[in-house]
Each structure stands twice: as C-alpha cells, then as structure tokens.
N, C-alpha and C positions, 0 to 999 in steps of 0.2 A: 676035583673043582675047588675045594677050599685052599689046596696048595698053589693053584693057580691064581686065585683071587688074592693070597697071601704075597705072592711074588708081584703082582700088578700093584698092591699097596706099597709094598717096599720100594719099588721103582719110582712110583709117585712122590713118595716121601724123600727119595734122593734127589729128583727132579726140583721139588720145592726147596731143597737144601743147597741146591748148585748155585744160584745167584749170590746167596749169602756167603758161600764157601769161596767163589771167585773174588768177590769184593774183599773178603779177609785175606786171600793169599796176595791180591794185588796191592792193598793198601797197607797191610801190616807185615805180612811174611817177607815178600819181595823186598821191600825197602830195607828190613833189618840185614838181610843177606847181602844185599847190594851195597849198602853202608859199610858192611864187614869188608866186603871186597875192595872198595874204595879205600878204606883205611890202610891198605897195604901197598898203595900206589902214591906216587907224587905228581903233582900237576895242577892245572888251574880248573879243571873239570871240563874244559872245552877241547876236543880233539884227543889225541892219543895221550895216555898217562903212563908214566913209568913204574913199573914193578919194583918196589923197595923192600919188600918182606917186613920185618919188625922194626924198621928204621924209624918210622914216625912215633912207635911207642917208646923205643929207647931214648929218642930226643926228649920226650917228656921228663925224663930223669934228669937231665941238665938243663932245663928250662924253668928258671927262676920264676917267671910269671906264671907258669902252669902251677908250681907248687903254691904260690900266693893264691891263686884261684882257688886251688882245692882246700886250703886252710879256710879261707873265707867262706866258702860254700859248706863245709862241714859246721863252722861256727853257726852259720845262718840255720842248718838243719836243727842244730842243738838248741838255738834261740826259739825256733818255730816249735819244737816239741816242749820246751820247758816253759815258754811264754804263752805263745798264740794258742796252744792247746787248752792249759788251765783257764786263761782268760775267757776264751769262748765258752767253756764249760760253765765258768762262773756266771757268765751272762745269760746263758740258757736256764740255769737254775733259777736265776733271779726272774727271768721272764716267763718261767713256767708258772710261777705262782700267780694266784688272782689279786689283780691290783688295778686302780684306776689308770687307764691309757696304757693298758699292756699291748694292744695291738700297734699302737703308734709307736712306741718304744722298740717293739720288734722290727717294725719297718726302718725306724731311724738308724738303728745299728747295722741293718742290712744294707742300707741304702748305699754306703761307700763302695761296696763290692760290685755294684753295676755302673759305677761312674768309670767312663772311659780313662785309661791310664794315663793319657797325654793331660786330661783335667787334673788327674791326682798329682802328676808331676808339676803342673803350674801351681797348684794350691800348697803343696809342700815346700816349693821354691820359695814362695812367699813366706810361708811360716817360718822358714829357716833364714830369711834374709838378715844379714847382719845388722843394717840399720833400721828396716821397717818391719821386721818380722815379729809375730806375735811373741815368742819365746824370748827374744833378747829386749823386747820392749817391756815385758813383764819383769824380767830379771833388773832392767834399769829401774823400774818402778819401785821395786822393793829394796833398791839400793844394792843389789849384788854386783860383783865386779867379774863374775863368771860368765861373760858374753862372749859368744863364740862365732867363728864363721863355720858353722855345723857341717855343711856339706862340702867345704873346701880345705878342711884340715884333716890329715890321715889319721889323727888319733880319735875322731869323733864320727868320722863319715859313715862308717859301717853300721853301727848302732843308730845314726840318724836316718839312714835309708831303710833299716829294718823297722823303725818304729812307724814310717810312713807306709811300710808294707803291711804292717800290724793293724793300722787303722783301716786301711783298704781291704784286707783279706780275712777280717775275723768275722765277717757275715756268714759266709758258707758253712765254716765248722759249728758256728753257732746254731745255725737252722738244723744242722745234722744232729747235734747233740738235744735239740728241742724235741725233734721227732723221735729220738730214743727215749727220753724222759716221759713222753706221753704214750709210749708203748709199754711201758712198765704197767702190770696189771695192778690196779688200786686195791684188789682183794689181798693180794700178797703184803702190800704196805699196811693194811689194816690188820692182818695177822702179826705183823711186826709190832704194831701198837700195842695189840692184845698181849704180846710177849713181853712188853714193858720196855721195848727199845725207843730211845730217844731220837731226835731228829738227825743228829750226827751218825749215829749207829745205824739207823735206817738207810741213809745216804751211802755210807761206805760199805756196809755189809749186805745191803739188799739192793739198791738202786744200780750202783756201780757194776756188781757182777752180773746183774741181768742186762746191762748196756754194753757187754763186752764185744759184740758184733758192730755195734756203732763206733766204739773206740778203735777197732781194727780199721773200719772205713775211714774214720777221720785221720787216724795215723797215717795210713798209707796215701791218703790225698794230700796231706800236708807234707810228707817227707818228698813225695814226688814233685809237688810244686816248688819246695824250698831248694831240691837239687836242680831244678831248670829255671831258678828265678832269673829272669831277664829284663823284663818290660820295666820295672819300677826303677831298676838300676840304669838302664839306658835313658829312661826319662829324667832322672835327677843327676846323674854323675857321670854316665858312660864309662864306669869303671874307674874314674879318678877319684882324687887327685893320685898321680904316681902309681896306679894300679891298687890304691888302698882299698877300694870297693870292687875290684874286678873279680867276677864269679866265673865259673867253669863255662856257663851257657854264655855270657858275654864275649869271654876270650874265645870260645869255639867260634861263635858268629864272626868276630873280628878276623880270625885266622882264616874262616872259609870264604868271607864276602869282601872283607876290607883288603885283606892281603893275597886273595886267591890262592891260599894254600889249602886246597880242598881235602887232600889227604890227611894232613895233620888234623884240620879241624874235624874231619870225620872221626879219626882216631881218638880226639877228646871226647866226642859224643859217645863213642862205645863205652869209654871208661866211665862216663857217667852214668850209662845204664847198669853196668857192672856194679858200681858202687849203690844205686839204688836196689839192686838185686840183693846185695850183701846186707844191707839194712832192713829191707823188708820182708824177704824170704824167711829168714829164721823166724821171726816173729808169726807170720802166717803159719809155718809148720807147727810152732808150739801151740798156737790158738786152736788149730784144727786137732791136734792130738788131744788137747784139753777136752774139746767138745765131743771127740770119739770116746773119751774115759767116761764122760758125764752119761752118754748114752748108753754105753755098754752097762753102767750101774742101773 
C-alpha cells in the first residue's frame, strides 16, 4: 500500500514538473541547439540553407570588423567590471547609511534604469551635442579648448557610449549590493567593533566576505549584460563612426537582419555565448569550491 502511494506521489510530481520542463526545453534548450545547427549553414534563413561546416567560424578569423567588435566588447566588459561594479557598490554603501532623504536618493539613482532606452539615447545625444551639449558648454564656460564631437569621433565614441550606459545601468547592481549590505548580520559587525576593528577593516574583512554571493550575482549579471550590449550603442551610434563603437551584439544583429547572413550572424552569437562561459564559469567554480570548503570546516 505504501509502495503504491509512493509511486502515485512520484507520478504526480512528474506531472507537475512536466509543463515547466516543456517550457524549458522549447524556450531554452531547443533554441540553443537550433542556433548551433544554423551556425553551420549559409543562407538568409528563409527556405533551404546550405551546409558549410565550420566555414562561418573560419571566416571570423579574416573578418576585421569581427575582431574590432570583439576587442570593443572585451574593453566594455573590463570597464563594466572595473568601473560600474565599484561605483554601484560605493553608492550602495553611502545609501545604506542613515541620512536625511535616503529613500529619495535611492529612487533618484535607480530611476535611470527604468527609462526607455530610446529616451536615454535622446538625452545623451543632447548631452554630447557639439554646439548645445552640457559637456561642451561647460568646457567653453571654463575656457577649455578640449571640446569634442564626443560620439562622432573614433577616439572618444566608445568611452562616451560607456558613460551613457553607466548612468543608465548603475541602478540595478546598486540595489543588489544594497540588499547584500542589509543582509549582513548586525551582531557580526558589533563583534568586530568589540574586537577593535575600524570602519575600513570591518568593510573589507567582515562585510565584503559575507557578501560573496551578492558579488557573484552582480558580476554575472554585469558580464552578461556587457557581453550582449546592444540597445545603448544602437540608440547613440549604431556602431559608428567607422565601426569605432561596434560591439559583437550589434555586429551580430547587422549580419543577421541587415545583411540577411543568418548563418554567420548565428555563429557570432555562439562565440558570444562561449566567451561568456569562459569568463563566468571559472569564477562560479572557484566560488562554489570555496563555499564547499567552508561548509566542510
């Protein structure tokens, strides 16, 4: 009787899991393998496609725009990790302290992340305007001759687009860091006070180690968003001038939809996924091993 009841419970559990499994297979697994299949073919995506093997991947080696896009994307990832992450952590630390208007400032810093990207593009096109923009107007006011056509000059366009993205995207990691800071046990911090630790020591030796899971989450989300950055580039420069702000995601889109080179565009997407895995997976493995080591102790 018990065995029969157990079998019925297991059957019911599998039935409840079935809809989620079907959705997962159809939305995640099937598109991945179908994209891999398409990347070995050439064609427009409509009608029959010609099998070309690894030709699309080999073609990347001699494609200068692909290499430009790859370098720009890696620079963007480095800027995201080295600037966006520390700045969002700094704001989270400041806004975690008790001060007048704290809730207002939290909302103020988070607000840009919910603005439509088209509006962000309009705002920053105006900011970077050579004649009427805030930056050049300020430089003119202080008598500086370093006035630029910020998003029309190859030397400055990438960093200019990045700072527009920084303004728009800092809210989400800030909120995640803020949640991590508030999850730290106050008694642990009090114990550090009793041991004579100052504010800096408490932050680096107590708070940050206790926020390791938050750092993993923020790092993964930032690297993934940096790897597939598309919208802000499309809104401000469309990859120009002369591919100076071209990213892998924008180049993939252009190859797939503008030039109808679906096989090559999909191959670029596969390379993007592989790069994300190379960057993120070792860090996740290292963190998991460290957590297992702590549990073993």
